[in-house]
PyMOL CGO cylinders between C-alpha atoms (Angstrom):
from pymol import cmd
from pymol.cgo import CYLINDER

trace = [
    CYLINDER, -61.37, -78.02, 40.43, -64.14, -76.58, 41.84, 0.3, 1, 1, 1, 1, 1, 1,
    CYLINDER, -64.14, -76.58, 41.84, -66.78, -74.94, 39.68, 0.3, 1, 1, 1, 1, 1, 1,
    CYLINDER, -66.78, -74.94, 39.68, -66.73, -71.93, 41.28, 0.3, 1, 1, 1, 1, 1, 1,
    CYLINDER, -66.73, -71.93, 41.28, -63.11, -71.55, 42.66, 0.3, 1, 1, 1, 1, 1, 1,
    CYLINDER, -63.11, -71.55, 42.66, -62.53, -68.68, 39.73, 0.3, 1, 1, 1, 1, 1, 1,
    CYLINDER, -62.53, -68.68, 39.73, -65.33, -66.32, 40.32, 0.3, 1, 1, 1, 1, 1, 1,
    CYLINDER, -65.33, -66.32, 40.32, -64.35, -62.82, 39.59, 0.3, 1, 1, 1, 1, 1, 1,
    CYLINDER, -64.35, -62.82, 39.59, -62.59, -60.36, 37.49, 0.3, 1, 1, 1, 1, 1, 1,
    CYLINDER, -62.59, -60.36, 37.49, -59.02, -61.47, 35.99, 0.3, 1, 1, 1, 1, 1, 1,
    CYLINDER, -59.02, -61.47, 35.99, -56.68, -58.93, 34.38, 0.3, 1, 1, 1, 1, 1, 1,
    CYLINDER, -56.68, -58.93, 34.38, -53.04, -59.58, 33.37, 0.3, 1, 1, 1, 1, 1, 1,
    CYLINDER, -53.04, -59.58, 33.37, -50.90, -58.87, 30.40, 0.3, 1, 1, 1, 1, 1, 1,
    CYLINDER, -50.90, -58.87, 30.40, -50.18, -61.21, 27.81, 0.3, 1, 1, 1, 1, 1, 1,
    CYLINDER, -50.18, -61.21, 27.81, -47.20, -61.49, 25.11, 0.3, 1, 1, 1, 1, 1, 1,
    CYLINDER, -47.20, -61.49, 25.11, -47.79, -62.42, 21.28, 0.3, 1, 1, 1, 1, 1, 1,
    CYLINDER, -47.79, -62.42, 21.28, -45.02, -64.18, 19.51, 0.3, 1, 1, 1, 1, 1, 1,
    CYLINDER, -45.02, -64.18, 19.51, -45.43, -61.94, 16.90, 0.3, 1, 1, 1, 1, 1, 1,
    CYLINDER, -45.43, -61.94, 16.90, -43.70, -59.78, 19.48, 0.3, 1, 1, 1, 1, 1, 1,
    CYLINDER, -43.70, -59.78, 19.48, -46.64, -57.21, 21.04, 0.3, 1, 1, 1, 1, 1, 1,
    CYLINDER, -46.64, -57.21, 21.04, -48.11, -57.12, 24.61, 0.3, 1, 1, 1, 1, 1, 1,
    CYLINDER, -48.11, -57.12, 24.61, -51.40, -56.83, 25.64, 0.3, 1, 1, 1, 1, 1, 1,
    CYLINDER, -51.40, -56.83, 25.64, -54.16, -56.64, 28.54, 0.3, 1, 1, 1, 1, 1, 1,
    CYLINDER, -54.16, -56.64, 28.54, -56.53, -59.16, 28.66, 0.3, 1, 1, 1, 1, 1, 1,
    CYLINDER, -56.53, -59.16, 28.66, -59.20, -59.19, 31.12, 0.3, 1, 1, 1, 1, 1, 1,
    CYLINDER, -59.20, -59.19, 31.12, -61.44, -62.55, 32.00, 0.3, 1, 1, 1, 1, 1, 1,
    CYLINDER, -61.44, -62.55, 32.00, -64.99, -62.14, 33.98, 0.3, 1, 1, 1, 1, 1, 1,
    CYLINDER, -64.99, -62.14, 33.98, -66.21, -65.25, 35.18, 0.3, 1, 1, 1, 1, 1, 1,
    CYLINDER, -66.21, -65.25, 35.18, -69.29, -64.69, 36.97, 0.3, 1, 1, 1, 1, 1, 1,
    CYLINDER, -69.29, -64.69, 36.97, -70.87, -68.18, 37.53, 0.3, 1, 1, 1, 1, 1, 1,
    CYLINDER, -70.87, -68.18, 37.53, -69.79, -71.33, 38.78, 0.3, 1, 1, 1, 1, 1, 1,
    CYLINDER, -69.79, -71.33, 38.78, -69.27, -73.42, 35.11, 0.3, 1, 1, 1, 1, 1, 1,
    CYLINDER, -69.27, -73.42, 35.11, -69.13, -77.05, 34.37, 0.3, 1, 1, 1, 1, 1, 1,
    CYLINDER, -69.13, -77.05, 34.37, -68.28, -78.53, 30.47, 0.3, 1, 1, 1, 1, 1, 1,
    CYLINDER, -68.28, -78.53, 30.47, -70.59, -77.07, 27.98, 0.3, 1, 1, 1, 1, 1, 1,
    CYLINDER, -70.59, -77.07, 27.98, -70.83, -73.97, 29.83, 0.3, 1, 1, 1, 1, 1, 1,
    CYLINDER, -70.83, -73.97, 29.83, -69.88, -70.61, 29.56, 0.3, 1, 1, 1, 1, 1, 1,
    CYLINDER, -69.88, -70.61, 29.56, -66.85, -69.86, 31.42, 0.3, 1, 1, 1, 1, 1, 1,
    CYLINDER, -66.85, -69.86, 31.42, -67.07, -66.18, 31.25, 0.3, 1, 1, 1, 1, 1, 1,
    CYLINDER, -67.07, -66.18, 31.25, -66.52, -62.92, 29.05, 0.3, 1, 1, 1, 1, 1, 1,
    CYLINDER, -66.52, -62.92, 29.05, -63.38, -61.74, 27.93, 0.3, 1, 1, 1, 1, 1, 1,
    CYLINDER, -63.38, -61.74, 27.93, -62.02, -58.71, 26.42, 0.3, 1, 1, 1, 1, 1, 1,
    CYLINDER, -62.02, -58.71, 26.42, -58.81, -57.02, 24.92, 0.3, 1, 1, 1, 1, 1, 1,
    CYLINDER, -58.81, -57.02, 24.92, -59.02, -53.63, 24.22, 0.3, 1, 1, 1, 1, 1, 1,
    CYLINDER, -59.02, -53.63, 24.22, -55.42, -53.46, 22.17, 0.3, 1, 1, 1, 1, 1, 1,
    CYLINDER, -55.42, -53.46, 22.17, -56.81, -55.71, 19.30, 0.3, 1, 1, 1, 1, 1, 1,
    CYLINDER, -56.81, -55.71, 19.30, -59.89, -55.02, 19.82, 0.3, 1, 1, 1, 1, 1, 1,
    CYLINDER, -59.89, -55.02, 19.82, -61.37, -58.19, 20.28, 0.3, 1, 1, 1, 1, 1, 1,
    CYLINDER, -61.37, -58.19, 20.28, -64.02, -59.31, 22.78, 0.3, 1, 1, 1, 1, 1, 1,
    CYLINDER, -64.02, -59.31, 22.78, -66.40, -62.61, 23.26, 0.3, 1, 1, 1, 1, 1, 1,
    CYLINDER, -66.40, -62.61, 23.26, -67.43, -65.52, 25.77, 0.3, 1, 1, 1, 1, 1, 1,
    CYLINDER, -67.43, -65.52, 25.77, -65.23, -68.14, 26.58, 0.3, 1, 1, 1, 1, 1, 1,
    CYLINDER, -65.23, -68.14, 26.58, -67.20, -71.88, 26.71, 0.3, 1, 1, 1, 1, 1, 1,
    CYLINDER, -67.20, -71.88, 26.71, -65.50, -75.01, 28.61, 0.3, 1, 1, 1, 1, 1, 1,
    CYLINDER, -65.50, -75.01, 28.61, -64.71, -77.63, 26.34, 0.3, 1, 1, 1, 1, 1, 1,
    CYLINDER, -64.71, -77.63, 26.34, -62.56, -79.93, 28.76, 0.3, 1, 1, 1, 1, 1, 1,
    CYLINDER, -62.56, -79.93, 28.76, -61.46, -79.86, 32.33, 0.3, 1, 1, 1, 1, 1, 1,
    CYLINDER, -61.46, -79.86, 32.33, -58.23, -81.77, 33.06, 0.3, 1, 1, 1, 1, 1, 1,
    CYLINDER, -58.23, -81.77, 33.06, -57.17, -80.96, 37.07, 0.3, 1, 1, 1, 1, 1, 1,
    CYLINDER, -57.17, -80.96, 37.07, -56.11, -77.41, 37.13, 0.3, 1, 1, 1, 1, 1, 1,
    CYLINDER, -56.11, -77.41, 37.13, -56.45, -76.70, 33.22, 0.3, 1, 1, 1, 1, 1, 1,
    CYLINDER, -56.45, -76.70, 33.22, -59.55, -75.50, 31.91, 0.3, 1, 1, 1, 1, 1, 1,
    CYLINDER, -59.55, -75.50, 31.91, -60.11, -76.13, 28.11, 0.3, 1, 1, 1, 1, 1, 1,
    CYLINDER, -60.11, -76.13, 28.11, -61.97, -73.40, 25.76, 0.3, 1, 1, 1, 1, 1, 1,
    CYLINDER, -61.97, -73.40, 25.76, -63.50, -72.63, 22.77, 0.3, 1, 1, 1, 1, 1, 1,
    CYLINDER, -63.50, -72.63, 22.77, -64.09, -68.46, 22.47, 0.3, 1, 1, 1, 1, 1, 1,
    CYLINDER, -64.09, -68.46, 22.47, -67.25, -67.32, 20.41, 0.3, 1, 1, 1, 1, 1, 1,
    CYLINDER, -67.25, -67.32, 20.41, -70.06, -64.62, 19.94, 0.3, 1, 1, 1, 1, 1, 1,
    CYLINDER, -70.06, -64.62, 19.94, -66.27, -63.05, 18.90, 0.3, 1, 1, 1, 1, 1, 1,
    CYLINDER, -66.27, -63.05, 18.90, -66.39, -58.55, 18.50, 0.3, 1, 1, 1, 1, 1, 1,
    CYLINDER, -66.39, -58.55, 18.50, -63.76, -57.26, 16.66, 0.3, 1, 1, 1, 1, 1, 1,
    CYLINDER, -63.76, -57.26, 16.66, -60.49, -58.29, 14.89, 0.3, 1, 1, 1, 1, 1, 1,
    CYLINDER, -60.49, -58.29, 14.89, -59.88, -61.43, 16.92, 0.3, 1, 1, 1, 1, 1, 1,
    CYLINDER, -59.88, -61.43, 16.92, -57.31, -63.83, 15.36, 0.3, 1, 1, 1, 1, 1, 1,
    CYLINDER, -57.31, -63.83, 15.36, -58.27, -66.79, 14.86, 0.3, 1, 1, 1, 1, 1, 1,
    CYLINDER, -58.27, -66.79, 14.86, -56.85, -69.22, 17.56, 0.3, 1, 1, 1, 1, 1, 1,
    CYLINDER, -56.85, -69.22, 17.56, -56.73, -72.81, 17.54, 0.3, 1, 1, 1, 1, 1, 1,
    CYLINDER, -56.73, -72.81, 17.54, -56.68, -73.48, 21.37, 0.3, 1, 1, 1, 1, 1, 1,
    CYLINDER, -56.68, -73.48, 21.37, -57.43, -71.40, 24.26, 0.3, 1, 1, 1, 1, 1, 1,
    CYLINDER, -57.43, -71.40, 24.26, -56.65, -72.12, 28.06, 0.3, 1, 1, 1, 1, 1, 1,
    CYLINDER, -56.65, -72.12, 28.06, -56.21, -71.25, 31.67, 0.3, 1, 1, 1, 1, 1, 1,
    CYLINDER, -56.21, -71.25, 31.67, -54.51, -73.42, 34.13, 0.3, 1, 1, 1, 1, 1, 1,
    CYLINDER, -54.51, -73.42, 34.13, -55.01, -72.37, 37.96, 0.3, 1, 1, 1, 1, 1, 1,
    CYLINDER, -55.01, -72.37, 37.96, -51.46, -72.17, 38.96, 0.3, 1, 1, 1, 1, 1, 1,
    CYLINDER, -51.46, -72.17, 38.96, -50.55, -72.73, 42.73, 0.3, 1, 1, 1, 1, 1, 1,
    CYLINDER, -50.55, -72.73, 42.73, -50.04, -69.27, 43.71, 0.3, 1, 1, 1, 1, 1, 1,
    CYLINDER, -50.04, -69.27, 43.71, -53.19, -68.79, 43.06, 0.3, 1, 1, 1, 1, 1, 1,
    CYLINDER, -53.19, -68.79, 43.06, -52.70, -66.86, 39.44, 0.3, 1, 1, 1, 1, 1, 1,
    CYLINDER, -52.70, -66.86, 39.44, -54.22, -68.19, 36.07, 0.3, 1, 1, 1, 1, 1, 1,
    CYLINDER, -54.22, -68.19, 36.07, -51.76, -68.56, 33.14, 0.3, 1, 1, 1, 1, 1, 1,
    CYLINDER, -51.76, -68.56, 33.14, -54.03, -67.82, 29.88, 0.3, 1, 1, 1, 1, 1, 1,
    CYLINDER, -54.03, -67.82, 29.88, -52.61, -69.54, 26.67, 0.3, 1, 1, 1, 1, 1, 1,
    CYLINDER, -52.61, -69.54, 26.67, -54.00, -69.07, 23.12, 0.3, 1, 1, 1, 1, 1, 1,
    CYLINDER, -54.00, -69.07, 23.12, -52.77, -70.49, 20.32, 0.3, 1, 1, 1, 1, 1, 1,
    CYLINDER, -52.77, -70.49, 20.32, -53.21, -70.06, 16.67, 0.3, 1, 1, 1, 1, 1, 1,
    CYLINDER, -53.21, -70.06, 16.67, -51.11, -70.93, 13.22, 0.3, 1, 1, 1, 1, 1, 1,
    CYLINDER, -51.11, -70.93, 13.22, -47.73, -69.43, 13.76, 0.3, 1, 1, 1, 1, 1, 1,
    CYLINDER, -47.73, -69.43, 13.76, -48.63, -67.77, 16.65, 0.3, 1, 1, 1, 1, 1, 1,
    CYLINDER, -48.63, -67.77, 16.65, -49.31, -68.09, 20.58, 0.3, 1, 1, 1, 1, 1, 1,
    CYLINDER, -49.31, -68.09, 20.58, -50.09, -65.66, 23.09, 0.3, 1, 1, 1, 1, 1, 1,
    CYLINDER, -50.09, -65.66, 23.09, -49.04, -66.35, 27.07, 0.3, 1, 1, 1, 1, 1, 1,
    CYLINDER, -49.04, -66.35, 27.07, -49.93, -64.38, 30.05, 0.3, 1, 1, 1, 1, 1, 1,
    CYLINDER, -49.93, -64.38, 30.05, -50.33, -64.54, 34.07, 0.3, 1, 1, 1, 1, 1, 1,
    CYLINDER, -50.33, -64.54, 34.07, -53.81, -63.40, 35.08, 0.3, 1, 1, 1, 1, 1, 1,
    CYLINDER, -53.81, -63.40, 35.08, -54.80, -62.04, 38.84, 0.3, 1, 1, 1, 1, 1, 1,
    CYLINDER, -54.80, -62.04, 38.84, -57.79, -61.93, 39.84, 0.3, 1, 1, 1, 1, 1, 1,
    CYLINDER, -57.79, -61.93, 39.84, -58.43, -57.89, 40.28, 0.3, 1, 1, 1, 1, 1, 1,
    CYLINDER, -58.43, -57.89, 40.28, -59.48, -56.33, 43.46, 0.3, 1, 1, 1, 1, 1, 1,
    CYLINDER, -59.48, -56.33, 43.46, -57.92, -58.62, 45.54, 0.3, 1, 1, 1, 1, 1, 1,
    CYLINDER, -57.92, -58.62, 45.54, -55.60, -57.25, 47.82, 0.3, 1, 1, 1, 1, 1, 1,
    CYLINDER, -55.60, -57.25, 47.82, -53.75, -58.44, 50.63, 0.3, 1, 1, 1, 1, 1, 1,
    CYLINDER, -53.75, -58.44, 50.63, -54.81, -57.10, 54.43, 0.3, 1, 1, 1, 1, 1, 1,
    CYLINDER, -54.81, -57.10, 54.43, -51.92, -54.33, 54.33, 0.3, 1, 1, 1, 1, 1, 1,
    CYLINDER, -51.92, -54.33, 54.33, -53.11, -52.63, 51.36, 0.3, 1, 1, 1, 1, 1, 1,
    CYLINDER, -53.11, -52.63, 51.36, -56.47, -52.37, 52.57, 0.3, 1, 1, 1, 1, 1, 1,
    CYLINDER, -56.47, -52.37, 52.57, -56.04, -51.43, 56.17, 0.3, 1, 1, 1, 1, 1, 1,
    CYLINDER, -56.04, -51.43, 56.17, -54.78, -48.05, 56.84, 0.3, 1, 1, 1, 1, 1, 1,
    CYLINDER, -54.78, -48.05, 56.84, -51.17, -48.43, 59.17, 0.3, 1, 1, 1, 1, 1, 1,
    CYLINDER, -51.17, -48.43, 59.17, -50.77, -47.51, 62.42, 0.3, 1, 1, 1, 1, 1, 1,
]
cmd.load_cgo(trace, "trace")
């Protein structure tokens, strides 16, 4: 995975095994590498926000550690993002007795048809 391939703001909905859905936003504003900051995240429903540090990269999967947490964040044992073949990101967070999964799309990216007025 290229260090700048995920630049941008990613948003989507995630489902928690405890039965609730939430919106998540991840902002990746600079290229990343193992040991660096991936970006900031925000989950308004909980509320929870912080930064993700990159702890490992395997092919298209980035293993993360949440740091500088603010709000009512649950303690995750693992967090990861996977770049899928359709250009979306799968977000997975696992803790003791729970798992959250969601698909994130790059915000503000539209097809040509959505931007240009039709004839």
